[in-house]
C-alpha positions in Angstrom: 114.9 106.0 92.1 113.5 102.9 93.8 110.9 105.0 95.7 109.9 106.9 92.6 109.3 103.5 90.8 107.0 102.5 93.6 104.7 105.4 92.6 103.9 103.5 89.4 101.7 101.0 91.4 99.2 103.9 91.3 99.8 104.4 87.6 99.5 100.9 86.2 95.8 100.4 87.1 95.0 103.2 84.7 96.3 101.0 81.8 93.5 102.1 79.5 94.7 105.7 79.8 98.3 104.7 79.4 97.3 103.0 76.1 95.7 106.2 75.0 98.9 108.1 75.9 101.2 105.7 74.1 99.0 105.6 71.0 98.8 109.4 70.9 102.6 109.7 71.4 103.3 107.2 68.6 100.9 109.1 66.3 102.6 112.4 67.2 106.1 111.0 66.5 105.1 109.6 63.1 103.2 112.7 62.0 106.0 114.9 63.2 108.5 113.1 61.1 106.1 113.1 58.2 105.7 116.9 58.6 109.4 117.4 58.2 109.6 114.7 55.5 107.4 116.8 53.2 110.2 119.4 53.0 112.2 117.3 50.5 109.4 116.9 47.9 108.4 120.6 48.4 111.9 121.8 47.7 112.2 119.3 44.8 109.0 120.6 43.2 109.9 124.2 43.7 113.6 124.1 42.9 113.9 121.4 40.2 112.1 119.9 37.3 111.5 116.4 38.7 108.0 116.9 39.8 106.1 115.2 42.7 105.5 112.0 40.8 109.1 111.7 39.8 110.3 112.4 43.3 108.1 109.7 44.7 109.0 107.2 42.0 112.7 107.9 42.6 112.4 107.4 46.4 110.6 104.1 45.9 113.2 102.9 43.4 116.1 103.9 45.6 114.5 101.9 48.4 113.8 98.8 46.3 117.0 98.5 44.4 119.6 100.1 46.7 120.6 102.7 44.2 120.6 106.5 44.2 120.0 108.6 41.1 121.3 112.0 40.2 118.6 114.6 39.6 119.6 117.3 37.0 118.5 120.8 37.8 116.8 123.3 35.5 120.1 124.8 34.2 121.3 121.4 33.1 118.0 120.6 31.3 118.2 123.9 29.3 121.9 123.4 28.3 121.9 122.9 24.5 125.0 120.7 24.8 123.3 118.3 27.1 119.9 117.7 25.6 119.8 114.0 26.3 120.1 114.5 30.1 116.3 114.0 30.4 116.4 110.6 28.8 118.5 108.5 31.2 118.9 107.9 34.9 122.5 108.6 36.1 123.5 106.4 39.0 125.0 108.5 41.8 125.5 105.7 44.4 125.1 101.9 44.7 124.7 100.3 48.1 126.8 97.2 48.8 125.0 93.8 48.4 122.0 95.6 46.9 120.0 94.3 43.9 121.6 97.0 41.8 125.1 95.8 42.6 124.2 92.2 41.9 122.9 93.3 38.5 126.3 94.8 37.7 125.3 98.5 38.0 128.0 100.9 39.1 128.3 104.6 40.0 128.2 106.7 36.9 126.2 104.2 34.8 123.2 105.6 32.9 120.0 103.6 32.8 118.3 104.1 29.4 115.7 101.3 29.5 113.8 99.3 32.1 111.0 96.8 32.1 108.6 97.3 29.2 110.3 100.6 28.2 113.4 99.4 26.3 115.4 101.1 23.5 115.5 99.4 20.2 115.1 99.9 16.5 112.0 102.0 16.9 112.8 103.7 20.2 116.1 105.5 20.7 115.3 107.5 23.8 113.0 107.0 26.8 112.2 109.9 29.2 113.7 109.5 32.7 110.3 110.0 34.3 109.0 106.9 32.4 112.0 104.9 33.4 111.5 105.8 37.1 107.8 104.8 36.8 108.8 101.4 35.4 111.3 100.8 38.2 108.9 102.0 40.9 105.7 100.2 39.8 107.3 96.8 39.0 105.7 93.9 40.9 107.4 92.6 44.0 109.8 89.7 43.9 110.3 89.6 40.1 113.2 90.5 37.9 113.1 93.1 35.2 115.4 93.9 32.3 117.5 97.1 32.5 119.5 98.7 29.8 122.4 100.9 30.9 125.3 102.7 29.4 128.6 102.1 31.0 132.2 103.2 30.3 134.5 100.6 28.8 138.2 100.6 29.0 138.8 103.1 26.1 136.5 105.5 27.9 133.5 105.1 25.6 130.0 104.4 26.8 128.5 101.1 25.6 125.0 99.8 26.2 124.8 96.8 28.5 121.8 94.7 29.5 121.2 93.4 33.0 118.6 91.6 35.0 117.6 93.6 38.0 115.8 91.8 40.8 112.9 93.8 42.3 112.8 94.2 46.1 109.6 94.8 48.0 108.0 98.2 47.8 108.2 100.3 50.9 105.1 100.2 53.0 104.0 103.7 51.9 104.4 103.2 48.2 100.9 102.1 47.3 99.3 104.7 49.5 101.5 107.5 48.2 100.9 106.5 44.5 97.2 106.3 45.1 97.2 109.7 46.7 99.3 111.3 43.9 96.7 110.4 41.3 95.0 113.7 42.3 98.1 115.6 41.2 98.8 116.3 37.5 101.8 114.6 36.1 102.7 117.3 33.6 105.6 119.5 34.5 104.0 122.8 33.8 104.0 125.9 35.9 100.3 125.3 36.8 101.0 121.7 37.7 103.9 122.7 39.9 101.6 125.2 41.7 99.0 122.5 42.2 101.7 120.2 43.6 102.9 122.8 46.0 99.3 123.5 47.2 98.8 119.7 47.6 101.9 119.3 49.8 101.0 122.3 51.9 97.4 121.0 52.4 98.8 117.6 53.3 101.1 119.3 55.9 98.1 121.2 57.3 96.1 118.0 57.7 99.0 116.3 59.3 99.5 119.2 61.7 95.8 119.2 62.7 95.8 115.5 63.4 99.1 115.8 65.3 97.8 118.6 67.5 94.7 116.6 68.3 96.8 113.7 69.4 98.9 116.1 71.4 95.8 117.3 73.2 94.6 113.8 74.1 98.1 112.9 75.3 98.5 115.9 77.6 94.9 115.7 79.0 95.0 112.0 79.6 98.5 112.2 81.2 97.3 114.9 83.6 94.3 112.7 84.5 96.7 109.8 85.2 98.9 112.1 87.3 96.2 113.6 89.4 94.5 110.3 90.0 97.7 108.6 91.0 98.6 111.5 93.4 95.1 111.4 94.9 95.5 107.7 95.7 99.1 108.2 96.9 98.1 110.9 99.3 95.1 108.9 100.6 97.3 105.8 101.2 100.1 107.9 102.8 97.6 109.7 105.1 95.9 106.5 106.1 99.3 104.9 106.8 100.4 107.9 108.8 97.4 107.4 111.1 98.6 103.8 111.7 102.2 104.8 112.6 103.1 104.8 116.3 102.9 108.1 118.1 106.6 108.1 118.7 107.3 108.8 115.0 105.5 112.2 115.1 107.2 113.0 118.4 110.6 112.6 116.8 109.9 113.9 113.3 107.3 116.5 114.0 103.9 116.8 112.5 104.7 119.7 110.2 107.5 117.7 108.6 105.0 114.9 107.9 102.5 117.4 106.5 105.2 118.8 104.2 106.0 115.3 102.9 102.3 114.5 102.2 101.6 117.8 100.5 104.6 119.5 99.0 106.6 116.4 98.3 103.7 114.6 96.6 103.3 117.7 94.3 107.0 117.3 93.4 106.3 113.6 92.6 103.3 114.8 90.4 105.6 117.1 88.5 107.9 114.2 87.8 105.1 112.0 86.6 103.6 114.7 84.5 107.0 115.2 82.8 107.5 111.5 82.4 104.1 110.9 80.8 104.3 114.1 78.8 107.5 115.6 77.5 109.7 112.6 78.5 107.5 110.3 76.4 106.6 112.7 73.6 109.8 114.5 72.8 112.2 111.5 72.5 109.7 109.7 70.3 109.4 112.8 68.2 113.1 112.9 67.9 113.1 109.2 67.0 110.5 109.9 64.3 112.6 112.6 62.9 115.8 110.5 63.1 113.9 107.7 61.4 112.9 110.1 58.6 116.5 111.3 58.4 117.7 107.7 58.2 115.4 107.1 55.2 117.0 110.1 53.5 120.6 109.2 54.2 121.7 106.7 56.9 125.4 107.4 56.9 125.1 111.1 57.3 122.5 110.7 60.1 124.8 108.4 62.0 127.5 111.1 61.9 125.1 113.6 63.4 124.3 111.2 66.2 127.9 110.6 67.3 127.5 113.0 70.2 124.6 111.1 71.8 126.6 108.9 74.2 128.5 111.9 75.6 125.2 113.7 76.1 123.7 110.8 78.0 126.8 110.7 80.3 126.5 114.4 81.0 122.8 114.1 81.8 123.4 111.4 84.3 126.1 113.4 86.1 124.0 116.5 86.3 120.9 114.5 87.3 122.7 113.1 90.4 123.7 116.6 91.5 120.2 117.8 91.1 118.8 114.8 93.1 121.1 115.6 96.1 120.3 119.3 96.0 116.5 118.6 95.7 116.6 116.3 98.7 118.2 119.0 100.8 115.9 121.7 99.5 112.8 119.6 100.5 114.2 119.2 104.0 114.6 123.0 104.1 111.0 123.4 102.9 109.8 121.2 105.7 111.8 123.2 108.3 110.4 126.4 106.9 106.8 125.1 107.2 107.5 124.2 110.8 108.8 127.7 111.6 106.0 129.4 109.7 103.3 127.4 111.5 105.1 127.8 114.9 105.5 131.6 114.6 102.0 132.3 113.2 100.3 130.1 115.8 102.2 131.9 118.6 102.0 135.4 117.1 100.6 136.9 120.3 103.6 135.6 122.3 106.0 136.8 119.6 104.6 140.3 119.7 104.2 140.7 123.5 107.8 139.6 124.0 109.1 141.7 121.1 110.7 138.7 119.4 109.9 139.6 115.9 113.5 140.1 114.9 114.5 136.9 116.6 111.9 134.9 114.7 112.8 136.7 111.5 116.5 135.7 112.1 115.7 132.0 112.4 113.4 132.2 109.3 116.1 134.1 107.4 118.7 131.3 108.1 116.3 128.6 106.9 115.3 130.6 103.9 118.9 131.3 102.9 119.7 127.6 103.2 116.8 126.8 101.0 117.9 129.5 98.5 121.4 128.0 98.4 120.0 124.6 97.5 117.8 126.1 94.9 120.8 127.9 93.3 122.5 124.5 93.1 119.5 123.0 91.3 119.3 126.0 89.0 123.0 125.9 88.2 122.9 122.2 87.2 119.6 122.7 85.4 120.8 125.7 83.5 124.0 124.0 82.4 122.2 121.0 80.9 120.8 122.7 77.8 124.0 124.7 76.8 126.2 121.6 77.2 123.8 119.5 75.0 123.6 122.3 72.4 127.4 122.5 72.3 127.8 118.8 71.8 125.1 118.9 69.2 126.8 121.7 67.4 130.1 119.8 67.3 128.4 116.7 65.9 126.3 118.8 63.5 129.4 120.7 62.2 131.1 117.4 61.3 127.9 116.2 59.6 127.6 119.4 57.6 131.2 119.0 56.3 130.5 115.5 55.1 127.1 116.4 53.8 128.4 119.4 51.8 131.1 117.2 50.2 128.5 114.6 49.2 126.1 117.2 47.7 128.9 118.8 45.7 130.1 115.4 44.6 126.7 114.5 43.3 126.0 111.6 45.6 123.3 113.5 47.4 120.6 116.0 46.3 120.2 119.5 47.7 116.5 119.0 48.6 117.3 115.8 50.4 120.2 117.4 52.2 118.0 120.3 53.3 115.3 118.0 54.4 117.8 115.9 56.4 119.0 119.1 58.1 115.5 120.1 59.0 114.8 116.6 60.4 118.0 116.5 62.5 117.4 120.1 63.6 113.9 119.2 64.7 115.3 116.1 66.5 117.9 118.2 68.2 115.2 120.7 69.3 113.2 117.8 70.8 116.3 116.5 72.6 116.9 120.0 73.9 113.4 120.1 75.3 114.0 116.9 77.1 117.3 118.2 78.6 115.4 119.1 81.8 113.3 115.9 81.9 115.9 113.9 83.6 116.5 116.7 86.1 112.7 116.8 86.9 112.6 113.0 87.4 115.6 113.2 89.7 113.8 115.9 91.7 110.7 113.6 91.8 112.9 110.8 93.0 114.2 112.8 95.9 110.6 113.8 96.8 109.5 110.1 96.6 112.2 109.1 99.1 110.7 111.5 101.6 107.1 110.4 101.0 108.0 106.7 101.2 110.0 107.4 104.3 106.5 107.9 105.9 104.8 105.1 104.0 107.6 102.6 104.9 107.3 103.2 108.6 106.1 100.1 110.4 102.5 100.6 111.6 101.5 99.9 115.2 102.0 96.2 115.8 99.3 93.7 116.8 100.6 90.2 117.7 99.4 87.3 115.6 96.1 85.9 116.9 95.4 89.1 119.0 92.2 88.7 121.1 89.3 91.0 121.7 89.9 92.6 125.1 86.8 92.6 127.3 85.9 95.8 129.3 87.9 96.2 132.5 86.3 94.5 135.5 89.0 93.7 138.0 92.2 95.8 137.9 95.0 97.4 135.8 98.6 96.4 136.7 101.9 97.9 135.7 104.5 95.2 136.2 108.3 96.1 136.3 107.8 98.7 133.6 111.0 100.2 132.1 110.6 102.7 129.2 113.0 104.8 127.2 111.9 107.2 124.4 113.2 106.4 120.9 116.5 108.2 120.4 117.1 108.7 124.1 119.6 106.8 126.3 118.1 107.6 129.7 114.9 105.6 130.7 111.9 107.7 131.6 110.2 105.0 133.6 112.4 102.9 135.9 110.9 99.7 137.3 107.3 100.9 137.8 105.0 98.5 139.7 101.4 99.7 140.3 98.1 97.9 140.7 94.8 99.9 140.3 91.5 98.4 141.2 88.7 98.9 138.7 86.4 101.8 139.5 89.1 103.7 141.5 90.1 107.2 140.8 93.9 107.5 140.7 95.8 110.8 140.8 99.4 110.9 139.6 101.5 113.7 140.9 105.1 114.6 140.7 107.6 117.2 139.5 107.8 118.0 135.8 109.6 115.2 133.9 108.9 112.6 136.5 107.1 110.4 134.0 103.5 111.0 134.8 102.2 111.5 131.3 104.5 108.7 129.9 103.0 106.3 132.4 99.4 107.1 131.3 100.4 106.9 127.6 101.3 103.2 128.1 97.7 102.3 128.8 96.4 103.0 125.2 99.7 101.6 123.9 100.9 104.9 122.4 104.2 103.4 123.4 105.2 99.9 124.4 107.6 99.4 127.4 111.2 98.3 126.9 110.5 95.6 129.5 107.7 94.7 131.8 104.0 94.4 131.1 100.7 96.4 131.4 97.9 94.0 132.4 94.2 94.5 132.3 92.4 91.9 134.2 95.6 89.8 134.2 96.0 90.0 130.4 98.9 91.7 128.6 97.5 94.5 126.5 100.1 93.8 123.8 98.2 90.5 123.1 94.9 92.4 122.6 93.7 94.1 119.5 94.3 97.8 119.5 90.7 98.5 118.6 89.3 96.6 121.6 91.8 98.2 123.9 91.2 101.8 122.8 87.5 101.3 122.6 87.3 101.3 126.4 89.6 104.3 126.9 88.7 108.0 126.9 91.3 110.8 127.1 91.3 114.5 127.8 94.7 116.1 127.4 96.3 119.4 128.4 96.7 120.3 124.8 93.1 120.8 123.6 92.4 118.9 120.4 89.5 120.0 118.3 88.7 119.5 114.6 87.6 122.0 112.0 84.0 120.8 112.1 80.8 121.5 114.0 80.6 121.5 117.8 78.3 118.5 117.6 80.7 116.5 115.4 83.5 117.3 117.8 81.6 116.0 120.8 80.4 112.9 118.8 83.9 112.2 117.5 84.6 109.2 119.7 81.2 107.6 119.1 79.9 107.7 115.6 76.1 107.5 115.3 75.4 109.1 118.7 72.0 110.9 118.9 71.6 114.6 119.2 70.0 114.2 122.6 73.1 112.3 123.9 75.4 115.0 122.6 73.4 117.7 124.4 73.3 115.7 127.6 77.0 115.3 127.5 77.4 119.0 126.9 75.2 119.8 129.9 77.3 117.5 132.1 80.5 119.2 131.0 78.9 122.7 131.4 79.4 123.3 127.7 75.7 123.7 126.8 75.5 127.0 128.6 77.8 128.7 126.0 76.8 126.5 123.0 73.1 127.2 123.0 73.3 131.0 122.7 75.5 130.7 119.6 73.6 131.6 116.3 74.1 128.1 114.9 74.1 126.3 118.2 75.6 122.9 118.0 76.1 123.3 114.2 78.6 126.1 114.8 81.9 125.4 113.1 85.0 125.3 115.3 87.6 127.0 113.3 91.3 126.1 112.9 92.9 125.8 116.4 89.5 126.5 117.9 89.4 130.2 116.8 86.3 131.9 118.2 86.1 130.0 121.5 88.1 130.4 124.6 90.5 127.7 125.9 88.1 126.9 128.8 85.2 126.5 126.4 87.2 124.2 124.1 88.3 122.1 127.1 84.7 121.6 128.1 83.8 120.5 124.6 86.6 117.9 124.8 85.4 116.7 128.2 81.9 116.3 126.6 83.5 114.2 123.9 84.9 111.9 126.6 81.5 111.7 128.3 79.8 110.7 125.1 82.2 107.8 124.6 81.3 106.4 128.0 84.6 104.5 128.4 85.6 102.1 131.1 89.0 103.8 131.6 89.3 107.6 131.7 92.6 109.5 131.4 92.7 113.2 132.4 96.0 114.8 131.7 95.8 118.3 133.1 92.2 118.3 132.0 91.3 121.5 133.9 94.5 123.4 133.2 92.9 125.9 130.8 89.6 126.3 132.7 88.9 129.5 134.6 88.2 129.3 138.4 84.4 129.7 137.9 84.2 126.8 135.5 86.6 124.6 137.4 84.2 123.8 140.2 81.5 122.9 137.8 83.8 120.7 135.7 85.2 119.1 138.8 81.7 118.1 139.9 81.1 116.7 136.3 84.4 114.8 136.4 83.6 113.3 139.8 80.2 112.2 138.5 81.5 110.5 135.3 84.3 108.9 137.3 81.8 107.0 139.4 82.2 103.2 138.9 84.9 104.0 136.3 88.7 103.6 136.5 90.2 107.1 136.1 93.8 108.3 135.9 94.1 112.0 136.7 97.4 113.9 136.1 96.9 117.3 137.7 98.4 120.0 139.7 95.0 121.3 141.0 94.3 120.7 144.7 90.6 120.1 144.1 91.3 117.3 141.6 94.0 115.4 143.6 92.8 115.6 147.1 89.6 113.5 146.6 91.3 110.7 144.6 91.0 107.1 145.9 94.7 106.6 145.3 97.4 109.2 144.9 100.6 108.0 143.2 103.7 110.2 143.7 106.4 109.9 141.1 109.9 111.3 140.9 112.6 110.7 138.3 110.7 107.9 136.7 109.9 105.9 139.9 107.0 105.6 142.2 108.2 106.8 145.6 104.9 106.7 147.4 101.2 106.0 147.0 98.2 106.3 149.3 95.5 108.9 150.2 95.9 112.6 150.8 96.1 112.5 154.6 98.5 109.6 154.7 100.9 111.1 152.1 100.9 114.4 153.9 102.4 112.6 156.9 104.7 110.2 155.1 105.9 111.7 151.9 108.0 114.9 152.0 107.8 115.4 148.2 104.0 115.2 148.2 103.9 117.7 151.1 106.2 120.0 149.2 104.0 119.7 146.0 100.9 120.3 148.0 102.3 123.4 149.7 103.7 124.9 146.5 102.2 123.8 143.2 98.9 122.2 144.3 97.7 125.0 146.5 99.0 128.0 144.5 98.1 126.9 141.0 
């Protein structure tokens, strides 16, 4: 998860949005708990005779004094043998070390007087609603007198008087009492109806506000995610442009593209879940658990006994999902490579009738991906049922205790029902978060792959690197030994070569002899294992990369164009070049003759992989790009390999012209390109075996003679 945590450096700068998200989530959790908390008063009003005012006063009193009161139902109130039940408060439970216990109150005692409402010569009975009001509205941090009936040893009830210290009112007391002034106190059918309507309207208002907070949370979280991903992709792409060429040679460009596109989307899914459901649902569950704790702490703790086991199960399943996700992302990358490869080479696939072969390879990759997806699905699908099973076990134990307490009179039915609703809602919120940890684990696996690219060391410039002046004297290869990363056999073995500035050098040799590798050392696509490349006697590793590459132009065998206009492709190596210079370069490369007839001329868009233009036309555009840059050093790597015979002579003349007074390296098999070179270097098995001019080599070098007689002439 270390790599996933690194993503948050793109999240923290959006702190103002994070504040909005946190405030919205906090409001949602409070209002969600409040929505379920209204169930108890609603049931109390509808099922009993206590009324909304009585219910609120009882809750405040229980909180202040640490005592629970028994609430008689309608049947008990109508019992002719129990008419005085409405004129006392029967204590159902006394908390330890509470003010009620300190005053001497015990379970079963009946409070008959409190505060200013005391029994005496003129008053025998005081309604329980008035007693509750006295207890609930007493000022904080004072003591009031309570009268209560308790059982003495013979079993008779006697009236005792005690001093009851008043605890602080709960934070909601004053607001609730002020709000209840709009509800009639009388316990009539009409007042009950009004009380029910009041509660329902309150629930509606709470729901509307909660849904508005939910909207702001979701929308702001998505803004944070999209902004973070945009910055992550930009940084990852920018860094990938600074990575040495060898990384892409070993990893493959399609794999890197998959990491920067698909894997960042997986990271975005994890962030979206983390800032959305992962933040909202647990806080909703906490809000509901908090409300349940207010109703009955002990019973709530019983319901929560399965939480540690649930967390353990989630961690185990999350690890499995993380491993499977990492493998599935690797399979996705391989699939992307195969798709791009097959579609790009569709003509070759068809003409060689290899459709079934390509399908077989794709089938194997696809099945491997499917296998990993099944593993993810299995662990993901098991999460919710396991949590529900653990929740049901804990809930069943809680129900047993709760039913006993309700039947024993220590807990009221409305409170028990409200507690069940709160815990049920909390369990549902937890169930919704069951997949959150799995999504985060998947995002963590994706982050590993993205940061594998970001953590690659960029091309190195030595401290104090100098600005390399344009080539004036010579280029030297001194005792060069080079081995590709991951290989054990050197490609270049002790190369020593000195090229005078302004000379045209042709490098020939069999395939795999190291021709292109040698040329790639000049712009420092690779650094040699040992030895040095010197320009005017200065090691190019001591120069800045920008100053080195600014004086190098390159035309490769693989034509590279961009999905942009022809003019932009020609001007790619020299931003700010004028239109006249672009056209002049196109004329010199014989590209103007096919560009000008196009409907949009130089503004014609070159499609993906140069669709719409032939290979020879694209190569001439690339040569025009090199001409526009006007570099001191030119590298032509099979530059005319895709040019037809008619264009080759024209391009050869253009190449000869632009190579004048310029140092050029030409890697070619064409006779016309090699024979006129100032110096011809013959390579074999990573070594230079001969160098000189054409006539000299024909006499002294059997390999060159063989190449001339076979490849150079016949190609």
